[in-house]
N, C-alpha and C positions, 0 to 999 in steps of 0.2 A: 485769659481763662485760666492757665499754666498755676500762674500766683493764688488763684481762687479755689484750686485744689487742691493746693499745695498747703495752703490755710484752711482750709477744713478738714485732710486730715490731721494736721496738727489740734485742733480743736475735738476732733474726735479722740484721738489719742489722748492728749490731756483730761480729756471726762471719761474715759475709760479708767485713767490711771486715780481720779478722785473715787470713781464708783468703789472700786479696788479697794482703797484706804478705807474708806467707810465701810464695806461690807466686814473688812477682818476687824475696822474699831466695833461693831455691833456682837461681834462672836462672843459669847461667853467663855469664860478660862478653862471652864472645861473642855471646848470645843475645842481651845488652842491646844489644850495639852494633847487631847486627842490627837492633834494632827503633826505633832511634834517628830521629829526623825525617831526611831527606835535605835537602841543603842544594842546589837548583839552580843551575843558573851564574847565572842571575839577580839570585839571591840574594846569590852572592857577588860578582859584580860590584856590586850596589845596595852590599854593607857596605863596598867601595871607595873606593867614589863617597863613602859617610858618613864617610869616616876622611878629606874633606877639609874637615869641617864645620870654621868659624872664617872668620876676615877677612884676605884679602891683598890684595896691591898688589903692579902692575909694569907696565912700559911694553906697547904692543902695537904691531907692526910690520902694517903694512899694504902690500905691497908693490906691489898696482895701483892704490894714492894715497900715494902716498907724503905726500901734505901731512898725511896724518891720522897719521903715526909721527912718533916722536919727541917727540911734544907731555908734555902733562900726565898723566901715569900712571890709570893704571884702580884703583879698589876696587872689591873680588869681596869679597861676603859669603856662603857658603854656610850654610844653617842648617838642622837635621834639626827636623822637625817631626811632626804627626802621630803621636805616640806610635809614632815609629822609622819608620811607613810613607811620608813622603815627605822632597826634599829640596829648597829652596826655593835657588834661584841669582840673583841681582842684580847686576849690574852697575850703574858710576856713576863718576863721574869723581871721582879722590883732592879728598879734601880740602873735599869739598862737601859737605852734611847732606844727608842721607835727609828728607827734605818727604813727606809724606801725603797733601799738595794737589796734587801736581808729579806730572808724568807723565812723563819725561825718561828713563827706564831698563827695557830690557826684562826680563822674569823667566822665566824656564825651572823649570819643577815634574819633578822626577825621581822615578820610583816602580816598583814591580816590578807588574805585569799579567799573570795567569797565570805563564806560562813567560818572558817576555820583560821586560829592565830598558827604560823604556819613558821618552821626555824629551818633554814638550811646551815648544815656545818661545812665551811670550806675544808677538809681535814688532810693534818699532816698525813695520812696516809695514802693521798692523792684522790679521795674520794670526797664524795658531799651527799650523808645522808640528809634523808628530811625528815622533819617528825612537826608533827601537830601537837599543839596544848590547849590545856583547860584549865582553870582557875578554880581554888578549891570552896567552896561553899564560903568559907571564912574570909576570902579574899586572899590569904599570907600566900600561899603556893600553887605556883602554874607548875604544871608537869606537861613534862611531854613525850611523845609515842613512839619510838619508828613508823616512819610510812612508806620510805621506801628509798632507795639509795641508786646514785649512779656512778660510777664505777664499779672499781672493786668491791667487795663482801667479806672477803677475809678477815680484814681490821677493820673495824667502822666505829663510830660512835655510835649508841644505841638509845642511849635512854636520858632526860636531865631532868632536873627538879628543880626551880629557885622557889625559896625559901625566903619569905619577908619578916624579919624581926621586928626591925624600926627603921627609919629616914636613913640612918645614918649605918645599917648593921645586918646583912642578907649571906644565906650560903646559898652554893648551887653543890649537886650531886648530882656527875656524871655520870654513864657506865659505858665505858671501850670495852668491845669486844674481839680480843686477839683469839682468831679461829673460834674454836667454841667455848674460851674460857672469859667468862668477866671481868671486868677490871673496874673499882670501885675510885674514883676519886672525890675528894670532898675538899672543897676549898669555904673557909671562913673568913667572910670579907667585910672591910668596917669603907666608910668612905673617905677617901682626903681630899676630895672636892665637890 
């Protein structure tokens, strides 16, 4: 009796699988397209940001602090992690090895949180500004606006703009607030890997 019930349940499961497959084949292309998952603006923006994954180098210009401009170029590592759900952004001076025992460079994490592209900057100032980003209509720029800050607010990263020139060239413009005074940093980055 048990074996008959088991066999009956296997046959019913098989029939339902065939029925679902057949009904799917009978759907028109328009019906199938309307059932496809909708990609949100945040997901599109995040996909654009993930296209920058790789190694980059270039000069930094800081108009408010000329002594910081024109020096050694910066190295940027952008790495997709967490099964494609996060992007790690790390700056350091070019030509210096990444040393796991040092803590001399900031880390920024980007991810989709609900319907927002979110950036959390783990700042040298000891705080964590959180920003939300939006992509421009032409798909070439993603701009991040400050949402809130964990930690001190006196010195903090306030704004960021990523502009994609082409697959091997992008710029980043960051605004850092020193008390009430904005300091702008422009990075002109070329892909090295």
